[in-house]
LUMDOPA-893722 format. One record per residue (C-alpha): residue in one letter; x, y, z. Coordinates in Angstrom, 3 decimals. Layout:
BEGIN
{'A' {X Y Z}} ...
! end
This chain:
BEGIN
{'M' {0.000 0.000 0.000}} {'A' {1.269 3.437 -0.856}} {'G' {-1.636 5.715 -0.140}} {'H' {-0.518 9.240 0.549}} {'S' {2.841 10.244 1.943}} {'K' {2.319 9.764 5.659}} {'W' {4.891 7.956 7.741}} {'N' {2.469 5.392 9.179}} {'N' {1.656 4.281 5.631}} {'I' {5.343 3.992 4.802}} {'K' {5.894 1.901 7.905}} {'N' {2.961 -0.336 6.941}} {'K' {4.445 -0.724 3.499}} {'K' {7.843 -1.681 4.936}} {'E' {6.285 -4.234 7.281}} {'K' {4.526 -5.831 4.343}} {'T' {7.617 -5.902 2.142}} {'D' {9.599 -7.585 4.906}} {'N' {7.039 -10.413 4.779}} {'Q' {6.801 -10.509 0.989}} {'R' {10.393 -10.287 -0.170}} {'A' {9.836 -12.555 -3.164}} {'K' {7.062 -10.312 -4.483}} {'I' {9.145 -7.198 -3.970}} {'F' {12.020 -8.812 -5.866}} {'T' {9.623 -9.651 -8.709}} {'K' {8.267 -6.116 -8.902}} {'I' {11.712 -4.511 -8.796}} {'G' {12.960 -7.017 -11.356}} {'R' {10.301 -5.764 -13.759}} {'E' {11.263 -2.155 -13.117}} {'I' {14.900 -2.997 -13.800}} {'A' {13.933 -4.788 -17.026}} {'V' {12.019 -1.735 -18.256}} {'A' {14.819 0.645 -17.255}} {'V' {17.514 -1.446 -18.975}} {'K' {15.497 -1.776 -22.176}} {'S' {14.857 1.965 -22.312}} {'G' {18.339 3.221 -21.414}} {'G' {20.875 0.407 -21.252}} {'P' {22.532 -1.529 -18.393}} {'D' {24.922 1.178 -17.149}} {'P' {23.461 3.163 -14.218}} {'S' {26.079 5.897 -14.681}} {'T' {24.417 6.819 -17.979}} {'N' {20.899 5.532 -17.281}} {'T' {19.289 7.701 -14.586}} {'K' {16.122 5.607 -14.515}} {'L' {18.133 2.449 -13.809}} {'K' {20.168 4.280 -11.165}} {'D' {16.930 5.241 -9.393}} {'V' {15.566 1.689 -9.533}} {'I' {18.821 0.305 -8.119}} {'A' {18.608 2.796 -5.241}} {'K' {15.013 1.731 -4.664}} {'A' {16.046 -1.938 -4.729}} {'K' {18.738 -1.347 -2.120}} {'S' {16.312 0.562 0.101}} {'N' {14.077 -2.527 -0.047}} {'N' {16.986 -4.745 1.027}} {'V' {17.431 -6.453 -2.337}} {'P' {20.961 -7.958 -2.260}} {'N' {23.539 -6.615 -4.723}} {'D' {23.931 -10.068 -6.283}} {'N' {20.225 -10.152 -7.081}} {'I' {20.347 -6.674 -8.586}} {'E' {23.295 -7.616 -10.791}} {'R' {21.521 -10.779 -11.964}} {'M' {18.382 -8.794 -12.787}} {'I' {20.386 -6.301 -14.868}} {'K' {22.305 -9.073 -16.631}} {'K' {19.099 -10.939 -17.433}} {'A' {17.399 -7.805 -18.771}} {'S' {20.374 -6.856 -20.949}} {'G' {21.098 -10.364 -22.226}} {'E' {20.545 -11.328 -25.834}} {'G' {17.190 -12.924 -26.408}} {'S' {15.695 -11.483 -23.228}} {'S' {11.956 -12.002 -23.550}} {'D' {10.999 -9.503 -20.841}} {'N' {8.723 -6.982 -22.501}} {'Y' {6.641 -5.105 -19.980}} {'E' {4.175 -2.322 -20.672}} {'E' {3.313 0.347 -18.131}} {'I' {-0.455 0.767 -17.727}} {'I' {-2.212 2.896 -15.135}} {'Y' {-5.722 2.002 -13.991}} {'E' {-8.016 4.407 -12.203}} {'G' {-11.217 3.824 -10.298}} {'Y' {-13.141 4.098 -7.070}} {'G' {-13.154 2.052 -3.908}} {'P' {-16.047 1.973 -1.419}} {'C' {-17.781 5.345 -0.881}} {'G' {-15.890 6.908 -3.765}} {'V' {-12.329 6.550 -2.466}} {'A' {-10.090 7.469 -5.422}} {'V' {-7.640 4.722 -6.431}} {'I' {-4.759 4.735 -8.905}} {'V' {-3.007 1.450 -9.733}} {'E' {0.349 1.456 -11.527}} {'T' {1.168 -1.787 -13.329}} {'L' {3.904 -3.314 -15.465}} {'T' {2.468 -6.164 -17.508}} {'D' {3.326 -8.484 -20.360}} {'N' {-0.364 -9.210 -20.965}} {'R' {-2.659 -6.190 -20.864}} {'N' {-5.860 -8.234 -21.299}} {'R' {-5.073 -10.398 -18.284}} {'T' {-4.127 -7.433 -16.124}} {'A' {-7.133 -5.324 -17.121}} {'G' {-9.471 -8.196 -16.282}} {'E' {-7.866 -8.746 -12.893}} {'M' {-7.892 -5.056 -11.992}} {'R' {-11.569 -4.707 -12.941}} {'H' {-12.390 -7.815 -10.893}} {'Y' {-10.709 -6.391 -7.778}} {'F' {-12.583 -3.108 -8.063}} {'D' {-15.940 -4.828 -8.612}} {'K' {-15.485 -7.530 -5.952}} {'F' {-15.066 -5.031 -3.127}} {'K' {-17.842 -2.527 -3.903}} {'G' {-15.827 -0.245 -6.148}} {'N' {-15.637 0.278 -9.880}} {'M' {-12.900 0.807 -12.442}} {'G' {-13.219 4.023 -14.431}} {'Q' {-11.732 5.622 -17.507}} {'S' {-8.245 7.102 -17.667}} {'G' {-8.289 10.469 -15.918}} {'C' {-11.379 9.803 -13.815}} {'V' {-9.540 10.284 -10.496}} {'S' {-5.987 11.399 -11.336}} {'F' {-7.098 15.038 -11.318}} {'M' {-7.507 14.637 -7.528}} {'F' {-3.776 13.995 -7.140}} {'D' {-0.535 15.888 -7.700}} {'R' {2.682 14.175 -8.765}} {'F' {5.692 14.812 -6.562}} {'G' {8.995 13.215 -5.860}} {'V' {8.768 12.495 -2.125}} {'I' {11.798 11.927 0.094}} {'V' {11.236 10.921 3.729}} {'I' {13.977 11.362 6.328}} {'E' {13.568 10.380 9.974}} {'R' {14.338 13.208 12.387}} {'N' {16.815 11.363 14.629}} {'G' {18.046 14.609 16.145}} {'I' {18.453 16.439 12.813}} {'D' {18.071 20.206 13.088}} {'E' {14.845 21.211 11.324}} {'D' {16.078 24.579 10.029}} {'K' {19.272 23.027 8.659}} {'M' {17.314 20.216 7.032}} {'M' {14.951 22.672 5.340}} {'E' {17.841 24.835 4.138}} {'D' {19.671 21.833 2.673}} {'A' {16.495 20.495 1.020}} {'L' {15.598 23.777 -0.668}} {'E' {19.197 24.354 -1.709}} {'A' {19.174 20.886 -3.317}} {'G' {16.154 21.874 -5.419}} {'A' {13.139 20.767 -3.377}} {'V' {9.833 22.577 -3.957}} {'D' {8.370 21.951 -0.494}} {'F' {9.462 20.884 2.961}} {'I' {7.110 19.424 5.582}} {'A' {8.035 18.704 9.188}} {'D' {5.580 15.853 9.704}} {'E' {3.956 15.128 13.056}} {'D' {5.188 11.524 12.850}} {'E' {8.808 12.432 13.580}} {'V' {9.913 12.632 9.965}} {'F' {10.782 15.271 7.424}} {'E' {9.008 15.056 4.086}} {'I' {10.755 16.699 1.143}} {'R' {8.865 17.210 -2.100}} {'T' {10.426 17.717 -5.506}} {'E' {9.309 17.970 -9.091}} {'P' {9.033 14.365 -10.342}} {'N' {12.017 14.692 -12.678}} {'D' {14.164 16.251 -9.935}} {'L' {13.809 13.425 -7.396}} {'S' {17.094 11.770 -8.338}} {'S' {19.184 14.948 -8.309}} {'V' {17.730 16.176 -5.001}} {'R' {18.244 12.762 -3.400}} {'D' {21.859 12.654 -4.637}} {'A' {22.555 16.147 -3.301}} {'L' {21.165 15.269 0.132}} {'E' {22.993 11.944 0.169}} {'K' {26.281 13.798 -0.377}} {'K' {25.467 15.838 2.727}} {'G' {25.218 12.630 4.726}} {'Y' {21.448 12.197 4.996}} {'N' {19.855 8.739 5.095}} {'F' {16.432 8.121 3.603}} {'A' {13.476 6.206 4.989}} {'S' {11.936 6.201 1.515}} {'F' {12.034 8.049 -1.786}} {'E' {9.824 7.720 -4.841}} {'V' {7.554 9.615 -7.175}} {'E' {4.105 9.605 -5.599}} {'Y' {0.544 10.561 -6.364}} {'V' {-0.275 12.927 -3.488}} {'P' {-4.034 13.508 -2.962}} {'S' {-5.384 17.036 -2.934}} {'T' {-8.564 15.879 -1.162}} {'Y' {-9.373 12.873 1.037}} {'T' {-12.349 10.564 1.550}} {'A' {-13.178 9.138 4.978}} {'L' {-14.605 5.663 5.570}} {'T' {-16.665 5.214 8.729}} {'Q' {-18.616 1.967 8.195}} {'E' {-16.887 -1.304 9.102}} {'E' {-18.038 -2.978 5.891}} {'D' {-16.526 -0.204 3.751}} {'I' {-13.265 -0.286 5.719}} {'S' {-13.097 -4.075 5.380}} {'N' {-13.775 -3.957 1.633}} {'M' {-11.149 -1.257 1.107}} {'C' {-8.535 -3.249 3.024}} {'K' {-9.329 -6.395 1.038}} {'M' {-9.178 -4.491 -2.251}} {'L' {-5.753 -3.058 -1.394}} {'D' {-4.536 -6.531 -0.380}} {'M' {-5.607 -7.948 -3.740}} {'F' {-3.783 -5.203 -5.614}} {'E' {-0.651 -5.600 -3.502}} {'D' {-0.576 -9.372 -4.014}} {'N' {-0.740 -9.104 -7.816}} {'D' {2.696 -9.366 -9.428}} {'D' {1.677 -6.972 -12.213}} {'V' {0.954 -4.176 -9.729}} {'Q' {3.890 -1.912 -8.935}} {'D' {2.158 0.645 -6.720}} {'V' {-1.283 1.657 -5.472}} {'W' {-2.241 5.215 -4.565}} {'H' {-5.482 6.372 -2.955}} {'N' {-7.068 9.192 -0.982}} {'W' {-8.497 7.150 1.877}} {'E' {-8.301 9.385 4.927}} {'N' {-6.773 7.793 8.037}} {'A' {-5.904 4.652 6.101}} {'G' {-2.953 3.977 8.385}} {'E' {-5.323 3.365 11.305}} {'H' {-6.881 0.402 9.554}} {'Y' {-4.445 -0.909 6.953}} 
! end
């Protein structure tokens, strides 16, 4: 689950990935395959691949696995051919949901995504039906751990961030333009900062609350189904207080 950029959601996501390492490896393997095909196997000249490798390491993917994934994707006769497709729809009570997928069979994936929406009292919509409720940002999360807030903000803005949020959950959230995420992260890394997470996110501009147990249960089950599907890379939504239930 990705949801919006609140620390409790990030912690939930990490707890899940710790228990689903094989699925995380599969998802990152697909991202590496796409990055290698689009820009080659050298991360020094392929920024997209460099970002995916950093993401892999932050998810505790061993270096040997990363190297094997790159070698497989760049090898002659590699049959990996994934297409990025984004699905949009509504969960219970109109919760906006965006599902990012990488698939080698769009008919299979579309059918599965529609089934998940329908099964749990939602519905899949047309492209653009909910994305207007979100803004795209690069989001970097750094745990406070005694870091001076003013210094952190100064360093973030100097690195090229567009916003800085001192979150109530003992973290700093740094927002960038999507294409600037890598450069801002690199600049902060050179200053010695460590990151709890970093990725381009869909950040909701409005939120929808769920108050009925049935709706909360259906939303949780829907998110579980998305998360368990190997074609799904990320799920974004505007469920308010999701971290209390999921």
